[in-house]
N, C-alpha and C positions, 0 to 999 in steps of 0.2 A: 504494500500500500504506500509506503514511504517513497518507493521508487517512482510510482506513477505521479505522486504529488511533486516530486523533484522535477520530473520531466515536464509536467504542466507548467511549473514555475519557471523553468528555463525557457520554455516556449514563449510564455507571456512576457518575459523580460526582453526578448528580442523583437517584440511586435512594433512595427512602424505605427506611429500615432495616426497617420492618415488612413490606415486600414482598421484601426481598433474601434472606431466609432464614427458616427455621422451627425452632422448638424441637421436638425429638422426645422421646419418652417418657423416654429416659435423661437428658434435660436438656442433651444436646449440641446445639449449634446446627449446622444444616446449611445450607450456602451453595447457592444455585441458580445461581451464576456469572452469566452474561449473560442467563439466562432472563427475569428481571424486565423486560428491555428488549425482549423478543420478543412481538409481538402474539399469535401463536399460543398462547403460554404463557398469557397472560391470558384469551384466548378459551376455552381448555380449562378453566382454573380456574373461570371464570364458568359454563361449561356444567355442570361437576360440581356447583357450588353451587346453580344453579337447578334441576337435576334432583333434587337432594336435597330442596330445599324443596318442589318439586312432589310428590315422593313422600310427604312428611310431610303435605301438605295435600290436594291434589286426589286423588292416588293412593291415599292412605289411606282416603278416604271413598268413592271410586268404583271402586277397583281397576282403574286405567287408567294407562298410561304416556304420556309426552308424544307419542311417535310414533303410538300408536294413537289418541289424541285428535286429533292432526293429521289423520290419515286420515279419522276420522269427520267432521271439519269439511269436508274436501274432498268426501266423499261427499254430505254434506248440501247443499253448494253446487252439486253437479252430479248430481242424481238420474238414474239410468240410466247412469252412467259405466261404461265398460268396465273390467274388471279391469286390462287391459294399460295403459290410459291412466292409471289410478290409480298404477300402478307407475312410469310415466314421470314423472308430475307430482310424486311424492314421492321420485323418484330412488332407487328400490328395485329390486333385481333382479326380473325378472318371475317367476322361480321362487319367490322369497321371498314375493311378494305372495299366493300361494295360501294359505300358512300363516296370514298375517294375516287374510285374508278368511274362512278357515275358523274362526279364533279369534273374530272379531267376529260371524260368523253363529251359531256355537255358543253365544254369549252372548245371542243373540236381538236384537242391536243392528242388524244389517243382514240383508238377504235378497239372495241371488244368483239371478238369473233368466236364462234364455236371452235373448240380445240379439235384439230384433225386427229389427235390421238385418243381423246376421251370425250365422248359426246355429252358427258355430264358436267364438263367444265368449260371455261372460256379462256382463250389466250388473248393477250393484249399487245398492242404495238403502237408506236407513234404514227400519227398521220403526217402527211407532208407538211402541213402548217404547224403541227406539233414539233417536227424536226427543226423547222425554221425558227420557231419561237425558242426552242431549247438552245439553239446555237447562240442566240442573243442573251438568254438567261445565263449561260455559262460564262460568256464574256463579262457580264455584269457581276456574276458571282466571284469570279477571279479578281476583278477590280475591288469588290467589297472586301475580300479576304486580304488583299494587299493593303488596303486602307486600314482595316481593323488591326492588322498585325504589324503596322509600320513601326511600333515601339520595340519590335524584336528584330534581331539580325536574322538573316536567312538561316544561319546555323541554329539559332535559338528556336526559330519556328519549326525547323525540321526536327529538332530534338524534342520539342514540346509535343508534336504530333506523334513521334515515336513513343514517348513516355505514356501518353494517353492511350495509344493503341495497346501498349503492354498492359495497362490497367484494365481495359475492358476486353482484352483477349482477342482483339481483331487484327491479327497480323496478316 
């Protein structure tokens, strides 16, 4: 028990005051306790920040969310992919994937067709207009990534991606 307390104390001692708390509108400082030493806290804060930036850049121009853009990229890389396989690959509930596919098909970005291998399932692929839109989205996404990670060197960015991939097991 003493060891855990010493570790927490050592972590707290090294906290940058800029990340330890935040000013709120009333001017009162709010402490985040031990959160600034918790990886999940920083991952979540980063996710919120990157999604906001995405929304202002890629999303504003193309009316797309990061999740939908990710799905379009998987569909492009795997033409004829079954809806159920897309759900598995994106770690989305199979029932939720139907809404996503309906939304993308409704926008004319993908087409759903009966699977040539299994008449009980559907395969999906980009439409020509979906492929054109995705090319633009990718350009904007790469610009967004460059802008968001401008505070990192190319090596730091590569290393961060590598470390995160190790944590979630996606090598």
